[in-house]
C-alpha positions in Angstrom: -14.7 -25.9 -27.0 -14.8 -29.2 -27.9 -10.8 -29.5 -27.2 -11.4 -27.8 -23.4 -13.8 -30.5 -22.9 -11.6 -33.1 -24.0 -8.7 -32.2 -21.9 -11.3 -31.3 -18.7 -12.9 -34.9 -18.9 -9.6 -36.8 -17.7 -9.4 -34.4 -15.0 -12.8 -34.6 -13.5 -12.4 -38.6 -13.8 -8.6 -38.4 -12.5 -8.9 -36.3 -9.4 -11.4 -38.5 -7.7 -9.4 -41.2 -8.2 -6.0 -39.6 -7.1 -8.3 -38.6 -4.0 -9.6 -42.1 -3.4 -5.9 -43.4 -2.9 -5.0 -44.1 0.4 -1.7 -45.3 1.6 -1.1 -47.5 5.0 2.3 -47.7 6.5 3.6 -50.9 8.5 1.9 -50.9 12.2 -0.6 -48.2 11.1 -4.3 -48.4 10.2 -6.8 -46.4 8.6 -10.4 -46.0 9.9 -13.0 -45.1 7.1 -16.0 -42.9 7.8 -18.5 -42.3 4.9 -21.1 -39.8 5.7 -20.4 -40.1 9.0 -20.6 -44.0 9.3 -18.1 -46.1 10.2 -17.3 -48.5 7.4 -14.1 -50.0 8.5 -10.1 -50.4 9.3 -7.7 -51.0 6.9 -4.9 -52.7 9.1 -2.6 -54.3 6.8 0.2 -52.2 4.8 -0.2 -50.9 1.2 -1.8 -49.1 -0.9 -5.7 -48.9 -1.3 -8.4 -47.1 -2.9 -11.5 -46.1 -1.3 -14.7 -44.0 -1.9 -13.0 -40.4 -2.2 -15.8 -39.0 -0.1 -14.7 -40.6 2.9 -12.9 -39.6 5.6 -9.6 -41.5 6.7 -8.4 -41.1 9.8 -4.8 -42.5 11.1 -4.8 -44.8 14.3 -1.4 -46.1 15.2 -1.0 -49.9 16.1 2.4 -49.8 17.6 3.5 -50.6 21.1 3.7 -47.5 23.2 5.3 -46.5 26.5 3.6 -44.7 29.2 5.7 -43.8 32.4 3.7 -42.4 35.1 4.8 -39.6 37.5 5.5 -40.3 41.3 2.1 -40.4 42.8 1.9 -39.9 46.7 -0.9 -42.3 47.6 -1.7 -43.6 51.3 -1.1 -47.6 51.4 -3.4 -50.2 53.3 -2.1 -49.1 56.5 -2.4 -45.2 55.8 0.9 -44.4 55.6 1.8 -42.0 52.9 4.3 -43.8 49.9 5.7 -42.8 46.4 4.6 -44.8 43.6 4.8 -44.8 39.8 4.7 -47.8 37.1 5.3 -48.4 33.7 2.8 -49.4 31.4 3.1 -50.6 28.0 0.3 -50.6 25.8 -1.4 -50.7 22.1 -4.7 -50.2 20.2 -6.6 -53.2 19.6 -9.6 -52.2 18.6 -9.3 -49.2 16.3 -13.3 -47.9 16.5 -13.3 -48.2 20.1 -10.4 -46.2 20.4 -11.4 -43.5 17.8 -15.3 -43.2 18.6 -15.6 -44.5 22.2 -13.2 -42.1 24.0 -12.6 -38.1 23.1 -8.7 -38.9 23.6 -7.3 -42.4 24.3 -3.8 -41.4 24.9 -5.1 -39.2 27.7 -7.3 -41.9 28.7 -4.5 -44.1 29.2 -2.8 -41.8 31.5 -5.7 -40.8 33.6 -6.9 -44.6 34.1 -3.1 -45.9 35.0 -2.8 -43.3 38.0 -6.2 -44.3 39.1 -5.3 -47.9 38.9 -2.3 -46.9 40.8 -4.1 -45.5 44.0 -6.6 -48.2 44.0 -3.6 -50.9 44.0 -1.8 -49.0 46.4 -4.6 -48.6 49.0 -5.5 -52.2 49.0 -1.9 -53.4 50.5 0.7 -52.4 53.0 4.3 -51.5 51.9 6.2 -54.0 53.6 5.6 -56.3 56.4 2.3 -57.8 55.4 0.4 -60.4 57.6 0.7 -63.9 56.7 -1.3 -64.3 53.5 -1.1 -60.9 52.8 0.6 -59.4 49.8 3.2 -56.4 50.4 3.5 -53.7 47.8 7.6 -54.3 48.2 7.5 -58.0 49.0 5.3 -59.5 46.1 6.3 -57.2 43.1 5.0 -60.3 40.8 1.8 -60.3 42.2 1.6 -56.5 42.6 2.2 -56.2 38.7 -0.3 -58.9 37.8 -2.9 -57.2 39.9 -2.2 -53.9 38.3 -2.0 -55.1 35.0 -5.7 -56.9 35.7 -7.3 -53.6 36.8 -5.9 -51.6 34.0 -7.4 -54.3 31.3 -10.6 -53.8 32.9 -10.6 -50.0 32.8 -8.8 -49.6 29.1 -11.1 -52.3 27.7 -13.7 -49.8 26.8 -11.5 -47.8 24.9 -10.1 -50.7 22.8 -6.8 -50.7 24.6 -4.6 -53.8 25.1 -2.1 -53.6 28.0 0.9 -55.6 27.2 2.6 -55.2 30.3 2.4 -53.2 33.9 5.3 -53.1 36.3 6.2 -51.0 39.1 8.9 -48.0 38.4 9.1 -46.3 41.6 8.1 -47.2 45.1 9.3 -45.6 48.5 8.2 -44.4 51.3 7.1 -40.5 51.5 10.4 -38.4 52.9 8.5 -37.4 55.7 8.0 -40.6 57.3 11.3 -42.4 55.2 13.7 -41.9 58.2 11.1 -43.2 61.0 10.4 -46.0 58.7 14.0 -47.1 58.0 14.7 -47.2 62.0 11.5 -49.6 62.5 12.7 -51.9 59.7 16.2 -52.0 61.2 14.5 -52.7 64.8 12.6 -55.6 62.8 15.6 -57.1 61.3 17.2 -56.9 64.6 14.4 -58.5 66.5 14.3 -61.4 63.9 18.2 -61.6 64.3 17.8 -62.0 68.0 14.9 -64.2 68.0 16.9 -66.9 65.8 20.0 -66.3 67.9 18.1 -67.6 71.0 16.4 -70.3 69.0 19.7 -71.7 68.3 21.2 -71.1 71.6 18.5 -72.7 73.4 19.0 -75.9 71.1 22.7 -76.2 71.3 22.1 -76.1 75.2 19.8 -78.9 74.8 21.7 -80.9 73.0 24.7 -80.2 75.0 22.9 -81.6 78.3 21.7 -84.2 76.6 25.1 -85.5 75.5 26.5 -85.0 79.0 23.6 -86.9 80.8 23.8 -89.6 78.0 27.4 -90.5 78.1 27.6 -89.8 81.7 30.5 -87.8 81.6 29.5 -85.7 85.1 26.4 -85.7 87.1 25.1 -82.5 88.0 22.3 -81.4 90.4 19.4 -78.6 89.2 21.4 -75.8 90.4 24.8 -76.8 88.6 22.4 -77.4 85.2 20.8 -73.7 85.8 24.2 -72.3 86.2 25.7 -74.3 83.1 22.8 -73.1 81.1 22.9 -69.6 82.1 26.9 -69.5 81.0 26.1 -71.5 77.8 23.0 -69.0 76.9 25.4 -65.6 77.9 28.4 -67.1 75.6 26.2 -68.1 72.7 23.7 -65.1 72.8 26.3 -62.3 73.5 27.0 -59.4 70.9 30.7 -59.0 72.4 33.5 -61.7 72.8 33.2 -63.7 76.5 36.1 -64.2 78.4 36.4 -67.1 80.7 36.3 -66.9 84.5 38.6 -69.9 86.2 37.4 -70.4 89.8 40.9 -71.3 91.8 39.5 -71.4 95.1 40.1 -74.7 97.2 37.3 -76.0 99.2 37.9 -76.2 102.9 
């Protein structure tokens, strides 16, 4: 009996010691709970010994990528658009991630979609007014705003948002064709405005040179005719053909 007791004693001592050994891998952490109370978190990699009666839960500290699905939302003007984002995040507060939310990974996904909808509704897709940010034309500002929005939403879950950027942005298929034609029309109008502005400047310069150099003297009717001809030449889309007046005055 004494021999059995001597053999059993090391087992009784050794098993609890072995049960208390905890291995922490790089970029991993172990949350330690003792009788339902949070004791702390082991963040440094290595081999540790903790109370064998404690409960240990692993939480990854690695950087994660979340690529949201393409969401169909309305922009500031009510136009339906498709938008998606990539979120780079990691756990910064293990206790909050483990105890303040039910599932922190699912929480990141839901809050990302909500932040995308909120941000998209604040800005037009493009052609923003002066001083207004557009989704397509001001991507850096939109990404920064989206990151700020997500940081506020995920702070209660102990999540650090490393980076956010839009991964997809387009008009919804039902209006894509109409919006493309509108963009083309706006581009044509802008180009025409530049052409007319340049043509007027060139006509003014031509008249000024003719008058200052006393090359030719023209009355108002002749000036009007010259201005008309120059504007046609400078603003016409097709190549102009000169007309020579060969008639002799009586």
